[in-house]
N, C-alpha and C positions, 0 to 999 in steps of 0.2 A: 515353488514359487508362487509371493506373498503382489497380490497383484494393486493397482493403483490404485491409490486416494478418489474416491467422487466427493461432492460441493454436495453436501445434507442441507436443499434450499429447504425447509424447511423449518432445520436445525438457527438456519440465520434469518431465518423471516424473525422467528421466536426472538432473535436479543433484537432485530432491528424493532420486535414489536413492542418486547420489556423499555428497552432504552427510548425510546421514543413517549410513552405512559410514564418513566421515570421523569419525562421532562416537560411534564403535563402539557404534548401537543396535540392532537387532532387531526385525521387525515389531512382532512382541510387545512390549515397549517403549515402542514407538512407539506403538504404539493404549493404552497402558497412560494413556499421560503425555496424547494426546491427545486420549480419551475416543470414536474414530472405530477403527470397524473397523481389526484385522489387514487386514479381503478387503479392503475398500474401498484401504486403504492400497496395497497390492501394486498393487491397479487404478490407479491412480493415478501410482504410479511408472512400472507397466507404458503408459502413456496410452492406458488401454483407461474411460477414467473423466475427466468433466470436475468441477471443485469449484469451490468459490463462494469469495470473498475472502476469507469467514469464519472458515473448512472452511482455507486454505491460510496464513492466517492463525497459526492451529492448532498444524497443521506447520512454519510459521515458528520460531512459539515454543520445541516441543519440539528445534531444528534451532542455535534460537539466532543467531534468525538476521529478516528481515521479509519479509514476501510481496514484497511490489516486489526485496527482492535478489535472490528467487527468480526469477523475471516476466525479474526485465532482465536477469539469468546464463543464461538459459533465451531471449533473444533477443539470436539472433545477429547481426538483418539495422539495418547501420551509418547506413541511410537516415536523411537527417536530418530528414526531414516525419514525418510520420504523418498519417496519412489521416483525412478524416470516420466514415469508411466500417467503418473500423478493428473487430479484433470485441471487443465489450464484456464483459466478463468479472463475471458474477449477482456482488451483495454481499453475499449470503441467501439462504432460501429465501422471499424476496421479489422475481420475475422482476424489476419493473417498479425492482427498485432496482442499476445497473449503475456501473461504472466500464472507465475508458478511459484507459489508458497516454497520457500525449502526449509521451514520449522514448525515442524506441528505441534497447535492447539496455545495456547498462552505460553508463552513463556519468554524468559528476562530477554533473547533476544531475538531478531526480525532479520530475516534473509527471503528478499524476494529474487526471482531471475525474470529479464521479461525479457522477448524474445521480438521478432517483425521490429517493421516501421511503423514504430508510433508517431503522431503530427500533434505532441499535448504542450499546451503556451502556459501549464498551470504553473502556480508557483505553486514553495513550498515552504516550510518551514519545521521543524523537528529539535526535541528538547528534548535529544539529546545528539551530539556524531554520531555522522555514518560515513561510510566510503562506495565508493563506486567506482569497479571496476569492467571494463567493459572487457567479454572472451573475441567478440566477433567483432565484425563491420566498421562500426565508427557513431558515435555520438558528440551533441553539442552540448555544450553544460554554462548555464547563467549564472554568477553568483553575484545575490546583489550587497553591495555595503553603503554607508552613508557617504565612502567615498567616488559611487557612480556602480557601477557593474562589469565585472571581471569574464570575457569568457573564452573558452577553451572548448577546441573541437579534439577526443579524442579517439581513437584508433588499438584494436587489437592490441593486448595484453599493457597500457592507460590504464592510472587509477588518478582517481580522485577523492582527497581526504573535503569535507564539511564539515564546516564547527558548526553544534549546537547550536542558534538560535538566527543561524547564517540564512537568509529568502533563498532561496537555489532553482533550479526549473530546466529540466535536460530535454530532447531530443532524440528518435536515433536519426541516422542517417542516410540506412538505406537497408535493404528487405530481411539478408542478412546477418544483421547488427543480436547480439545477442548483453547483455547487461547484469549485473549482479548488484544487488543493492546488500548491504549490512548497515544493523547497527540496531543500538539497545534500542528496546517500544516503547516509544513514548510516554508509554502507559503506568514503565517503571517506574518509581526513586532508587536517585545515587547518590550516597555520598563521597564526596570527592575531599580527600585529606591533603591534607597540601606534603610537601617535602618536610618540613622540618619534623609532622611528625611521623611520616614514614621513619624517616634514616636517628628516630626513639628505641 
């Protein structure tokens, strides 16, 4: 039986360090931009501490990327199977709010499974379309546009399609909530053909 994969902190730290150096940022500058201490960032880069997804996304923002891209770059395993007992990453200071990647390595598709009651009003905008599916519990989603905000409560079995470029945020409404998010990876370039080209 194949055992679940654990997150390689040293590999992730190396990816973060390389991205920081490529941006020409010092640890002090990163600390100022993220609000995270230089000591914590140093330990993170050296693989001596773990991080929540929320802190990782804060780091990713300063580096001009996303947490999922950093995690994918750090995962060199090309195995197409993601096991149910793969290591979970905590979302924040709430230990029961966790996320698991459903896709190994740097692939064109991104898949994430969120479990638990996560309360985060952070707004996201992605380069590609995304679909959100609620397996258990319920979640509240907000989509922003020039016409205002659209709010939806999603329950088990409901899905929400989010177009590329639409600012959105969501939060779980109960501790038993489990949500799947699927999209094309933000750093992938997609050529969209128009209908006339497809019909040729």
